[in-house]
PDB file of N, CA, C and O in Angstrom:
ATOM      1  N   MET A   1      74.631  99.928 -65.418  1.00  0.00           N
ATOM      2  CA  MET A   1      75.417 100.287 -64.008  1.00  0.00           C
ATOM      3  C   MET A   1      75.493 101.333 -63.421  1.00  0.00           C
ATOM      4  O   MET A   1      75.101 102.411 -63.869  1.00  0.00           O
ATOM      5  N   LYS A   2      76.199 101.082 -61.942  1.00  0.00           N
ATOM      6  CA  LYS A   2      76.203 101.863 -61.244  1.00  0.00           C
ATOM      7  C   LYS A   2      77.328 102.559 -60.646  1.00  0.00           C
ATOM      8  O   LYS A   2      78.296 101.799 -60.620  1.00  0.00           O
ATOM      9  N   THR A   3      77.546 103.513 -60.234  1.00  0.00           N
ATOM     10  CA  THR A   3      78.569 104.209 -59.804  1.00  0.00           C
ATOM     11  C   THR A   3      78.702 103.651 -58.642  1.00  0.00           C
ATOM     12  O   THR A   3      77.822 102.830 -58.381  1.00  0.00           O
ATOM     13  N   VAL A   4      79.581 103.831 -57.773  1.00  0.00           N
ATOM     14  CA  VAL A   4      80.063 103.556 -56.266  1.00  0.00           C
ATOM     15  C   VAL A   4      81.190 103.638 -55.673  1.00  0.00           C
ATOM     16  O   VAL A   4      82.151 103.132 -56.254  1.00  0.00           O
ATOM     17  N   LEU A   5      81.396 104.269 -54.403  1.00  0.00           N
ATOM     18  CA  LEU A   5      82.527 104.909 -54.081  1.00  0.00           C
ATOM     19  C   LEU A   5      82.911 103.503 -53.220  1.00  0.00           C
ATOM     20  O   LEU A   5      82.019 102.799 -52.747  1.00  0.00           O
ATOM     21  N   VAL A   6      83.969 103.266 -53.114  1.00  0.00           N
ATOM     22  CA  VAL A   6      84.348 101.969 -52.559  1.00  0.00           C
ATOM     23  C   VAL A   6      85.524 102.340 -51.373  1.00  0.00           C
ATOM     24  O   VAL A   6      86.693 102.582 -51.675  1.00  0.00           O
ATOM     25  N   PHE A   7      85.191 102.342 -50.468  1.00  0.00           N
ATOM     26  CA  PHE A   7      86.559 102.062 -49.226  1.00  0.00           C
ATOM     27  C   PHE A   7      87.148 100.825 -48.867  1.00  0.00           C
ATOM     28  O   PHE A   7      86.617  99.855 -48.326  1.00  0.00           O
ATOM     29  N   TYR A   8      88.195 100.972 -49.201  1.00  0.00           N
ATOM     30  CA  TYR A   8      88.951  99.321 -49.312  1.00  0.00           C
ATOM     31  C   TYR A   8      90.083  99.847 -48.529  1.00  0.00           C
ATOM     32  O   TYR A   8      90.299 101.029 -48.264  1.00  0.00           O
ATOM     33  N   LYS A   9      91.065  98.389 -48.053  1.00  0.00           N
ATOM     34  CA  LYS A   9      92.760  98.094 -47.694  1.00  0.00           C
ATOM     35  C   LYS A   9      93.142  97.628 -48.515  1.00  0.00           C
ATOM     36  O   LYS A   9      92.447  96.913 -49.236  1.00  0.00           O
ATOM     37  N   GLU A  10      94.242  97.829 -48.695  1.00  0.00           N
ATOM     38  CA  GLU A  10      95.592  97.423 -49.920  1.00  0.00           C
ATOM     39  C   GLU A  10      96.784  97.079 -48.631  1.00  0.00           C
ATOM     40  O   GLU A  10      97.340  97.806 -47.808  1.00  0.00           O
ATOM     41  N   TRP A  11      96.843  95.748 -48.898  1.00  0.00           N
ATOM     42  CA  TRP A  11      98.226  95.478 -48.143  1.00  0.00           C
ATOM     43  C   TRP A  11      99.471  95.995 -48.863  1.00  0.00           C
ATOM     44  O   TRP A  11      99.343  95.790 -50.070  1.00  0.00           O
ATOM     45  N   ILE A  12     100.195  96.368 -48.676  1.00  0.00           N
ATOM     46  CA  ILE A  12     101.671  97.003 -48.913  1.00  0.00           C
ATOM     47  C   ILE A  12     102.689  96.313 -48.012  1.00  0.00           C
ATOM     48  O   ILE A  12     102.797  96.414 -46.790  1.00  0.00           O
ATOM     49  N   GLU A  13     103.547  95.460 -49.023  1.00  0.00           N
ATOM     50  CA  GLU A  13     104.339  94.513 -48.318  1.00  0.00           C
ATOM     51  C   GLU A  13     106.050  95.650 -48.406  1.00  0.00           C
ATOM     52  O   GLU A  13     106.532  96.328 -49.312  1.00  0.00           O
ATOM     53  N   LEU A  14     106.491  95.355 -46.984  1.00  0.00           N
ATOM     54  CA  LEU A  14     107.765  96.242 -47.165  1.00  0.00           C
ATOM     55  C   LEU A  14     108.564  95.663 -47.011  1.00  0.00           C
ATOM     56  O   LEU A  14     108.544  94.916 -46.033  1.00  0.00           O
ATOM     57  N   ASN A  15     109.743  95.682 -47.909  1.00  0.00           N
ATOM     58  CA  ASN A  15     110.906  94.539 -48.203  1.00  0.00           C
ATOM     59  C   ASN A  15     112.169  95.132 -47.059  1.00  0.00           C
ATOM     60  O   ASN A  15     113.145  95.861 -47.239  1.00  0.00           O
ATOM     61  N   HIS A  16     111.734  94.583 -46.091  1.00  0.00           N
ATOM     62  CA  HIS A  16     112.690  94.628 -44.698  1.00  0.00           C
ATOM     63  C   HIS A  16     112.565  93.423 -43.932  1.00  0.00           C
ATOM     64  O   HIS A  16     111.421  93.011 -43.742  1.00  0.00           O
ATOM     65  N   PRO A  17     113.508  92.798 -43.469  1.00  0.00           N
ATOM     66  CA  PRO A  17     113.172  91.321 -42.756  1.00  0.00           C
ATOM     67  C   PRO A  17     112.717  91.668 -41.608  1.00  0.00           C
ATOM     68  O   PRO A  17     111.840  90.835 -41.380  1.00  0.00           O
ATOM     69  N   ASP A  18     112.762  92.292 -40.851  1.00  0.00           N
ATOM     70  CA  ASP A  18     112.765  92.811 -39.739  1.00  0.00           C
ATOM     71  C   ASP A  18     111.186  93.667 -39.182  1.00  0.00           C
ATOM     72  O   ASP A  18     110.858  94.048 -38.059  1.00  0.00           O
ATOM     73  N   VAL A  19     110.287  93.759 -40.835  1.00  0.00           N
ATOM     74  CA  VAL A  19     109.368  94.670 -40.403  1.00  0.00           C
ATOM     75  C   VAL A  19     108.468  93.809 -41.749  1.00  0.00           C
ATOM     76  O   VAL A  19     108.833  93.565 -42.899  1.00  0.00           O
ATOM     77  N   ASP A  20     106.957  93.447 -40.912  1.00  0.00           N
ATOM     78  CA  ASP A  20     105.913  93.372 -41.529  1.00  0.00           C
ATOM     79  C   ASP A  20     105.433  94.473 -42.481  1.00  0.00           C
ATOM     80  O   ASP A  20     105.796  95.643 -42.362  1.00  0.00           O
ATOM     81  N   GLY A  21     104.602  94.039 -43.429  1.00  0.00           N
ATOM     82  CA  GLY A  21     103.772  94.829 -44.436  1.00  0.00           C
ATOM     83  C   GLY A  21     102.498  95.346 -43.603  1.00  0.00           C
ATOM     84  O   GLY A  21     102.397  94.976 -42.434  1.00  0.00           O
ATOM     85  N   THR A  22     101.724  96.015 -44.046  1.00  0.00           N
ATOM     86  CA  THR A  22     100.935  96.853 -43.549  1.00  0.00           C
ATOM     87  C   THR A  22      99.824  97.709 -44.418  1.00  0.00           C
ATOM     88  O   THR A  22     100.135  98.638 -45.164  1.00  0.00           O
ATOM     89  N   PHE A  23      98.564  97.274 -44.211  1.00  0.00           N
ATOM     90  CA  PHE A  23      97.529  97.589 -44.316  1.00  0.00           C
ATOM     91  C   PHE A  23      97.475  99.451 -44.817  1.00  0.00           C
ATOM     92  O   PHE A  23      98.027 100.297 -44.114  1.00  0.00           O
ATOM     93  N   ILE A  24      96.740  99.805 -46.083  1.00  0.00           N
ATOM     94  CA  ILE A  24      96.998 101.028 -46.272  1.00  0.00           C
ATOM     95  C   ILE A  24      95.169 101.340 -46.830  1.00  0.00           C
ATOM     96  O   ILE A  24      94.546 100.611 -47.602  1.00  0.00           O
ATOM     97  N   GLU A  25      94.606 102.705 -46.119  1.00  0.00           N
ATOM     98  CA  GLU A  25      93.098 102.564 -46.208  1.00  0.00           C
ATOM     99  C   GLU A  25      93.080 103.948 -47.598  1.00  0.00           C
ATOM    100  O   GLU A  25      93.570 105.076 -47.648  1.00  0.00           O
ATOM    101  N   ARG A  26      92.283 103.151 -48.529  1.00  0.00           N
ATOM    102  CA  ARG A  26      92.264 103.706 -49.943  1.00  0.00           C
ATOM    103  C   ARG A  26      90.322 103.955 -49.934  1.00  0.00           C
ATOM    104  O   ARG A  26      89.419 103.402 -49.306  1.00  0.00           O
ATOM    105  N   SER A  27      90.355 105.080 -50.985  1.00  0.00           N
ATOM    106  CA  SER A  27      89.071 104.765 -51.509  1.00  0.00           C
ATOM    107  C   SER A  27      88.782 105.124 -53.458  1.00  0.00           C
ATOM    108  O   SER A  27      89.720 105.676 -54.033  1.00  0.00           O
ATOM    109  N   THR A  28      88.253 104.981 -53.805  1.00  0.00           N
ATOM    110  CA  THR A  28      87.817 105.175 -55.391  1.00  0.00           C
ATOM    111  C   THR A  28      86.609 104.995 -55.768  1.00  0.00           C
ATOM    112  O   THR A  28      85.906 104.256 -55.080  1.00  0.00           O
ATOM    113  N   VAL A  29      86.141 105.529 -56.781  1.00  0.00           N
ATOM    114  CA  VAL A  29      85.044 105.562 -57.522  1.00  0.00           C
ATOM    115  C   VAL A  29      85.260 104.491 -58.794  1.00  0.00           C
ATOM    116  O   VAL A  29      86.213 104.286 -59.546  1.00  0.00           O
ATOM    117  N   VAL A  30      84.112 103.987 -58.693  1.00  0.00           N
ATOM    118  CA  VAL A  30      84.048 102.511 -60.161  1.00  0.00           C
ATOM    119  C   VAL A  30      82.636 102.638 -60.496  1.00  0.00           C
ATOM    120  O   VAL A  30      81.801 103.368 -59.962  1.00  0.00           O
ATOM    121  N   GLU A  31      82.467 101.657 -61.648  1.00  0.00           N
ATOM    122  CA  GLU A  31      81.317 101.449 -62.553  1.00  0.00           C
ATOM    123  C   GLU A  31      81.336 100.147 -62.263  1.00  0.00           C
ATOM    124  O   GLU A  31      82.353  99.507 -61.997  1.00  0.00           O
ATOM    125  N   VAL A  32      80.056  99.662 -62.313  1.00  0.00           N
ATOM    126  CA  VAL A  32      80.105  98.277 -61.937  1.00  0.00           C
ATOM    127  C   VAL A  32      78.437  97.880 -62.550  1.00  0.00           C
ATOM    128  O   VAL A  32      77.495  98.599 -62.217  1.00  0.00           O
ATOM    129  N   GLU A  33      78.233  96.678 -63.456  1.00  0.00           N
ATOM    130  CA  GLU A  33      77.424  96.405 -63.408  1.00  0.00           C
ATOM    131  C   GLU A  33      76.513  95.799 -62.114  1.00  0.00           C
ATOM    132  O   GLU A  33      75.426  96.239 -61.739  1.00  0.00           O
ATOM    133  N   LYS A  34      77.247  94.692 -61.554  1.00  0.00           N
ATOM    134  CA  LYS A  34      76.132  94.383 -60.317  1.00  0.00           C
ATOM    135  C   LYS A  34      77.391  95.057 -59.048  1.00  0.00           C
ATOM    136  O   LYS A  34      78.442  95.510 -59.502  1.00  0.00           O
ATOM    137  N   LEU A  35      77.162  95.061 -57.504  1.00  0.00           N
ATOM    138  CA  LEU A  35      77.624  94.996 -56.559  1.00  0.00           C
ATOM    139  C   LEU A  35      78.754  94.282 -56.296  1.00  0.00           C
ATOM    140  O   LEU A  35      79.850  94.685 -55.906  1.00  0.00           O
ATOM    141  N   THR A  36      78.264  92.857 -56.622  1.00  0.00           N
ATOM    142  CA  THR A  36      79.301  91.696 -56.428  1.00  0.00           C
ATOM    143  C   THR A  36      80.457  91.582 -57.059  1.00  0.00           C
ATOM    144  O   THR A  36      81.401  90.880 -56.696  1.00  0.00           O
ATOM    145  N   ASP A  37      80.396  92.377 -58.165  1.00  0.00           N
ATOM    146  CA  ASP A  37      81.361  92.559 -59.360  1.00  0.00           C
ATOM    147  C   ASP A  37      82.537  93.095 -58.309  1.00  0.00           C
ATOM    148  O   ASP A  37      83.623  92.565 -58.547  1.00  0.00           O
ATOM    149  N   LEU A  38      82.547  93.932 -57.319  1.00  0.00           N
ATOM    150  CA  LEU A  38      83.313  94.994 -56.318  1.00  0.00           C
ATOM    151  C   LEU A  38      84.275  93.233 -55.787  1.00  0.00           C
ATOM    152  O   LEU A  38      85.458  93.078 -55.483  1.00  0.00           O
ATOM    153  N   ASN A  39      83.443  92.477 -55.850  1.00  0.00           N
ATOM    154  CA  ASN A  39      84.330  90.983 -54.949  1.00  0.00           C
ATOM    155  C   ASN A  39      86.050  90.818 -55.740  1.00  0.00           C
ATOM    156  O   ASN A  39      87.185  90.563 -55.336  1.00  0.00           O
ATOM    157  N   GLU A  40      85.310  91.177 -57.224  1.00  0.00           N
ATOM    158  CA  GLU A  40      86.653  90.551 -57.844  1.00  0.00           C
ATOM    159  C   GLU A  40      88.014  91.205 -58.222  1.00  0.00           C
ATOM    160  O   GLU A  40      89.004  90.760 -58.804  1.00  0.00           O
ATOM    161  N   MET A  41      87.661  92.630 -57.592  1.00  0.00           N
ATOM    162  CA  MET A  41      88.258  94.163 -57.978  1.00  0.00           C
ATOM    163  C   MET A  41      88.977  94.632 -56.667  1.00  0.00           C
ATOM    164  O   MET A  41      89.900  95.446 -56.716  1.00  0.00           O
ATOM    165  N   PHE A  42      88.494  94.057 -55.423  1.00  0.00           N
ATOM    166  CA  PHE A  42      88.942  94.402 -54.281  1.00  0.00           C
ATOM    167  C   PHE A  42      89.139  93.208 -53.410  1.00  0.00           C
ATOM    168  O   PHE A  42      88.286  92.324 -53.487  1.00  0.00           O
ATOM    169  N   GLU A  43      90.174  93.049 -52.566  1.00  0.00           N
ATOM    170  CA  GLU A  43      90.363  92.017 -51.516  1.00  0.00           C
ATOM    171  C   GLU A  43      89.761  92.357 -50.023  1.00  0.00           C
ATOM    172  O   GLU A  43      88.927  91.634 -49.480  1.00  0.00           O
ATOM    173  N   VAL A  44      90.212  93.369 -49.524  1.00  0.00           N
ATOM    174  CA  VAL A  44      89.208  93.800 -48.542  1.00  0.00           C
ATOM    175  C   VAL A  44      88.499  94.979 -48.457  1.00  0.00           C
ATOM    176  O   VAL A  44      89.127  96.035 -48.525  1.00  0.00           O
ATOM    177  N   ILE A  45      87.090  94.990 -48.297  1.00  0.00           N
ATOM    178  CA  ILE A  45      86.181  96.261 -48.752  1.00  0.00           C
ATOM    179  C   ILE A  45      85.673  96.563 -47.356  1.00  0.00           C
ATOM    180  O   ILE A  45      84.985  95.828 -46.647  1.00  0.00           O
ATOM    181  N   ASP A  46      86.178  97.891 -47.063  1.00  0.00           N
ATOM    182  CA  ASP A  46      85.791  98.158 -45.593  1.00  0.00           C
ATOM    183  C   ASP A  46      83.958  99.077 -46.187  1.00  0.00           C
ATOM    184  O   ASP A  46      83.333  98.019 -46.124  1.00  0.00           O
ATOM    185  N   ASP A  47      83.336  99.666 -46.442  1.00  0.00           N
ATOM    186  CA  ASP A  47      82.107 100.178 -47.138  1.00  0.00           C
ATOM    187  C   ASP A  47      82.188 100.496 -48.234  1.00  0.00           C
ATOM    188  O   ASP A  47      83.214 100.844 -48.819  1.00  0.00           O
ATOM    189  N   VAL A  48      80.566 100.379 -48.871  1.00  0.00           N
ATOM    190  CA  VAL A  48      80.779 100.903 -50.191  1.00  0.00           C
ATOM    191  C   VAL A  48      79.377 101.816 -50.207  1.00  0.00           C
ATOM    192  O   VAL A  48      78.368 101.509 -49.572  1.00  0.00           O
ATOM    193  N   LYS A  49      79.523 103.087 -51.122  1.00  0.00           N
ATOM    194  CA  LYS A  49      78.144 104.048 -51.257  1.00  0.00           C
ATOM    195  C   LYS A  49      78.115 103.776 -52.508  1.00  0.00           C
ATOM    196  O   LYS A  49      79.121 103.624 -53.202  1.00  0.00           O
ATOM    197  N   VAL A  50      76.652 103.672 -52.993  1.00  0.00           N
ATOM    198  CA  VAL A  50      76.022 104.025 -54.152  1.00  0.00           C
ATOM    199  C   VAL A  50      75.814 105.385 -54.360  1.00  0.00           C
ATOM    200  O   VAL A  50      74.945 105.908 -53.663  1.00  0.00           O
ATOM    201  N   ILE A  51      76.559 106.242 -55.351  1.00  0.00           N
ATOM    202  CA  ILE A  51      76.449 107.493 -55.856  1.00  0.00           C
ATOM    203  C   ILE A  51      75.202 107.254 -56.702  1.00  0.00           C
ATOM    204  O   ILE A  51      74.267 107.965 -56.335  1.00  0.00           O
ATOM    205  N   CYS A  52      74.965 106.568 -57.585  1.00  0.00           N
ATOM    206  CA  CYS A  52      74.109 106.202 -58.699  1.00  0.00           C
ATOM    207  C   CYS A  52      74.068 104.996 -59.388  1.00  0.00           C
ATOM    208  O   CYS A  52      73.277 104.844 -60.319  1.00  0.00           O
TER     209      CYS A  52
END
């Protein structure tokens, strides 16, 4: 298992007809077997830092 810090963007849909949605920058620590498993967990990944 690898512990990684993932910086990603999440799309937030705004429920107003005149305003589009927006991306919110977030980060989280997750454990994965392979780094390619992150592709299934997040849509827009900005950066990945391997902790251990």
